[in-house]
C-alpha positions in Angstrom: 16.3 6.4 -25.0 16.9 3.5 -23.2 14.7 2.4 -20.3 15.4 -0.1 -17.3 12.2 -1.3 -15.8 14.1 -3.2 -12.9 11.2 -4.7 -11.0 9.2 -5.1 -14.4 6.5 -3.2 -15.6 2.9 -4.4 -17.3 2.7 -5.7 -21.1 0.5 -2.7 -21.8 3.1 -0.2 -20.1 6.0 -2.0 -22.6 4.4 -2.0 -25.4 2.7 2.1 -25.3 6.9 2.8 -24.5 8.3 0.7 -27.4 5.4 2.3 -29.6 6.8 5.4 -28.9 10.2 4.2 -30.0 11.7 3.8 -26.5 14.1 0.6 -25.9 12.9 -1.1 -22.9 14.7 -3.5 -20.7 13.4 -5.5 -18.2 16.2 -7.9 -17.1 15.9 -7.8 -13.3 19.5 -6.5 -12.1 20.7 -7.2 -9.0 21.2 -4.5 -6.2 25.1 -4.8 -5.8 25.2 -5.0 -9.9 22.8 -1.8 -10.5 25.4 0.8 -10.8 27.4 -0.3 -13.5 24.9 -1.8 -15.5 22.8 1.6 -15.6 26.5 2.9 -16.9 27.1 0.4 -19.0 24.0 0.3 -20.8 23.5 4.0 -20.9 20.1 3.8 -19.3 18.3 7.4 -19.6 15.2 6.0 -17.4 15.0 4.0 -14.6 11.6 2.6 -13.8 11.1 0.8 -10.1 8.4 -0.6 -7.8 9.3 -1.1 -4.1 12.4 -3.5 -4.1 15.1 -1.6 -6.4 16.8 1.0 -4.1 17.4 4.1 -5.8 20.3 5.8 -3.3 22.2 8.9 -4.0 25.5 6.3 -4.6 23.3 4.9 -7.6 22.0 8.1 -8.9 26.1 9.3 -8.8 27.4 6.3 -10.5 24.9 6.6 -13.4 26.3 8.9 -16.0 23.4 9.1 -18.6 20.6 8.5 -15.8 17.7 11.6 -17.0 14.4 10.5 -15.3 13.5 8.0 -12.5 10.4 6.5 -12.3 8.2 5.0 -9.4 5.3 2.0 -10.0 3.6 3.3 -7.3 2.7 5.5 -4.6 5.5 6.1 -2.1 9.2 7.4 -3.0 11.2 6.2 0.0 13.2 3.8 -1.7 14.9 6.9 -4.0 16.8 9.4 -3.3 14.2 12.3 -4.2 16.4 15.4 -3.1 19.3 13.9 -4.7 18.0 13.3 -8.0 16.1 16.5 -8.0 19.3 18.7 -7.2 20.9 16.7 -10.0 18.5 17.9 -12.2 16.7 14.3 -12.2 12.7 14.3 -12.2 11.4 11.8 -10.0 7.8 10.5 -11.2 5.7 8.3 -9.9 1.7 6.8 -10.2 -0.3 7.9 -6.8 -3.7 6.9 -7.6 -3.0 4.4 -9.9 -3.3 1.3 -7.5 -6.0 2.8 -5.3 -8.7 0.7 -5.8 -6.6 -2.3 -5.3 -5.5 -1.3 -2.0 -8.4 -0.2 -1.2 -9.7 -4.3 -1.9 -6.9 -5.9 -0.3 -8.1 -3.7 3.3 -11.5 -4.8 3.0 -10.5 -8.4 2.0 -8.5 -8.6 5.1 -11.1 -6.5 7.1 -14.1 -8.8 6.2 -12.4 -12.1 6.9 -11.1 -10.7 10.0 -14.5 -10.0 11.4 -15.3 -13.7 10.3 -12.2 -15.3 11.5 -11.6 -16.4 8.2 -7.9 -15.8 8.6 -7.3 -18.4 11.4 -10.2 -21.1 10.2 -8.5 -21.9 6.6 -5.4 -22.2 8.7 -7.0 -24.6 11.1 -9.5 -26.4 8.8 -7.5 -27.8 6.6 -5.4 -29.4 9.5 -8.1 -30.3 12.2 -11.8 -29.6 10.1 -12.6 -33.4 9.7 -11.8 -34.3 13.4 -12.9 -31.4 15.5 -15.2 -29.6 13.2 -18.4 -28.7 16.2 -15.4 -27.0 18.0 -14.2 -25.5 15.3 -18.0 -24.2 14.4 -18.1 -22.7 18.3 -15.0 -21.3 18.4 -15.2 -19.3 15.2 -19.2 -18.3 15.5 -18.9 -15.0 17.5 -18.1 -12.9 14.4 -19.4 -9.6 13.8 -21.2 -7.3 10.8 -19.8 -3.7 9.7 -22.9 -2.4 8.8 -23.0 0.4 11.2 -19.3 0.3 12.8 -16.8 3.4 12.4 -14.1 3.1 10.1 -11.4 5.0 11.1 -8.8 6.4 8.8 -5.4 7.5 9.1 -4.4 9.5 6.0 -7.1 10.4 3.4 -4.9 10.4 0.0 -6.4 8.5 -2.7 -6.1 5.3 -1.3 -7.7 6.4 2.0 -10.4 8.0 0.0 -10.9 4.5 -2.0 -11.2 3.0 1.8 -14.1 5.2 2.4 -15.8 4.6 -0.5 -16.1 1.3 0.4 -17.0 1.3 4.1 -19.3 3.6 3.1 -20.8 1.1 0.2 -21.1 -0.9 3.2 -23.0 1.2 5.5 -20.2 1.8 7.7 -19.2 5.3 9.3 -16.7 6.9 8.0 -14.0 9.2 10.4 -10.3 10.4 8.7 -7.3 12.2 10.6 -5.3 13.9 7.9 -3.3 17.1 8.9 -4.0 18.7 5.5 -7.3 17.8 5.1 -10.4 18.7 7.2 -13.0 17.4 5.2 -14.1 15.8 1.9 -16.6 14.5 -0.6 -16.8 11.0 -1.3 -18.0 9.9 -4.3 -20.2 6.5 -5.0 -20.1 5.1 -8.5 -21.8 2.2 -9.3 -22.1 0.0 -12.0 -25.4 1.2 -13.6 -23.7 4.6 -14.0 -25.8 6.1 -10.9 -23.2 8.6 -8.4 -24.1 9.0 -5.1 -22.1 11.8 -2.9 -21.0 12.1 0.9 -19.9 14.4 3.1 -16.9 13.3 5.1 -15.3 15.1 7.7 -12.2 14.9 9.1 -11.0 14.6 13.3 -8.5 15.2 15.0 -5.6 11.7 15.3 -6.5 11.0 19.0 -10.2 11.4 18.3 -10.1 9.0 15.6 -8.5 6.5 17.5 -10.7 6.5 20.1 -14.2 6.4 18.1 -13.5 3.7 15.2 -14.0 0.6 15.6 -11.5 -0.2 12.6 -8.7 1.7 11.8 -6.8 1.7 8.1 -3.4 3.2 7.9 -2.4 5.4 4.6 0.6 7.1 5.2 4.2 7.5 4.2 7.2 5.7 5.6 7.7 7.7 9.2 11.1 7.9 10.5 9.4 6.2 14.2 6.1 4.9 14.5 3.0 6.4 13.9 0.6 3.9 16.1 2.7 2.8 19.3 1.7 1.3 22.6 0.1 4.7 23.8 -1.9 5.0 20.4 -3.1 1.5 20.8 -4.5 2.0 24.1 -6.0 4.8 23.2 -8.4 2.8 20.7 -11.6 0.8 21.4 -11.0 -2.6 23.6 -12.3 -4.9 20.6 -10.9 -2.3 17.8 -9.2 -4.0 14.7 -6.3 -2.3 12.8 -5.2 -2.5 9.0 -1.8 -2.1 8.1 -1.6 -1.8 4.4 0.9 1.5 3.8 4.5 1.0 5.1 6.3 -0.8 7.5 7.6 0.7 10.6 4.2 3.0 10.6 3.0 1.0 13.1 5.0 -0.9 16.1 4.9 -4.0 15.8 5.6 -5.3 19.4 3.5 -3.0 21.1 0.8 -4.6 18.8 1.4 -8.3 19.6 1.2 -6.8 23.3 -2.2 -5.4 22.7 -3.2 -8.6 20.7 -2.0 -10.7 23.6 -4.0 -8.6 26.3 -7.3 -8.8 24.2 -7.4 -5.2 23.9 -7.2 -5.3 20.0 -9.2 -8.2 18.7 -7.1 -8.7 15.7 -4.8 -6.7 13.3 -4.0 -7.2 8.9 -0.4 -6.6 7.8 0.3 -6.5 4.1 3.6 -4.5 5.2 6.2 -5.2 7.5 9.2 -3.6 9.5 11.7 -6.5 8.5 10.5 -6.7 5.5 10.9 -9.0 3.3 11.6 -11.2 6.3 8.7 -10.2 8.8 9.1 -11.5 12.6 8.3 -15.0 13.0 5.9 -14.2 16.0 3.8 -12.3 13.4 4.1 -15.1 11.1 2.4 -17.0 13.4 0.3 -15.4 15.5 -3.5 -16.5 15.1 -4.9 -12.9 15.4 -3.2 -11.0 12.5 -4.0 -11.8 8.8 -0.8 -11.6 7.0 -0.2 -10.6 3.0 3.2 -10.4 1.3 3.1 -6.8 0.2 -0.1 -7.1 -2.9 -1.4 -3.7 -1.9 -1.0 -2.7 -5.6 -0.4 -6.6 -7.1 -3.7 -6.6 -9.4 -3.7 -7.1 -13.2 -6.2 -4.1 -13.2 -3.7 -2.0 -11.1 -0.6 -2.8 -12.7 -2.0 -2.0 -16.0 -3.0 1.2 -14.7 0.8 2.1 -13.2 2.3 0.5 -16.5 0.0 2.7 -18.7 0.5 6.0 -16.2 4.5 5.8 -16.2 4.7 5.0 -20.1 2.1 8.2 -20.6 4.8 10.7 -18.1 7.6 9.3 -19.7 6.7 9.9 -23.4 5.1 13.5 -22.0 8.6 14.3 -20.5 10.4 13.4 -23.4 8.4 15.5 -25.7 8.3 18.3 -23.7 11.6 19.3 -23.7 14.2 16.5 -23.1 16.4 16.0 -26.0 19.0 13.2 -26.1 21.9 14.2 -26.6 
């Protein structure tokens, strides 16, 4: 069976598939050439990350396509229902990147409360000339211990964020229409485990009580957090979006930052990705990264292996090549 990992796959995942008898192609095929390539090369399994768009047109034109895999959580770049109507299963790896995304949340958060996102811009430029002024400018940092972390969306990634917040001595509250309360377990390097009961609350209440808000929801038809929702948050709160561009209304965020209502924000995803608005890129109160939530070696190995195992299991449990 021929597999195209169009956005790449870890060496570990590729090796596992090849050991099971799959032929794995990792050539990056441009979007406009994808339909022809899939048909010409008789690709049976298409594996993608977030870059490749698996549209109805792509699915219809790929006559040999039998299964689609997403290396990650969200499926918004795949026409899932269209694929399933044609009998093509869609698989993904919802838990493999949770730890990596959660750690990025806290990389942004810890940098934000100590102004590192701006300090790292200014020190190379003027650190040798206005050191004392910069020291004064960045001297009003805050600690996260004792603060409240609000989490919107309490799936695997939301729970991983909660684990780290609890480990830092933070209070945790979450909003999720499908979860009202949960137990979060912390596992330490020596094997010890601690268990915490975490309560959910209505969305508006979470906005009002949190010091930091972290978003972990799928792509939305319209922003989940806009001017009204930002206005419900505490003055001086911060917000972090590592979920999907468009979940957070970026113009409304800029207004809230300029008004001093929101202290800082962190964005790993953008509405106009891969060309974020310059107003965002230049703003001193924004900590920014280029959609790298799952981009760690460990996460990519887990993702590749999980995709490989699912594909192998699917092949063994019923699919027979013609």
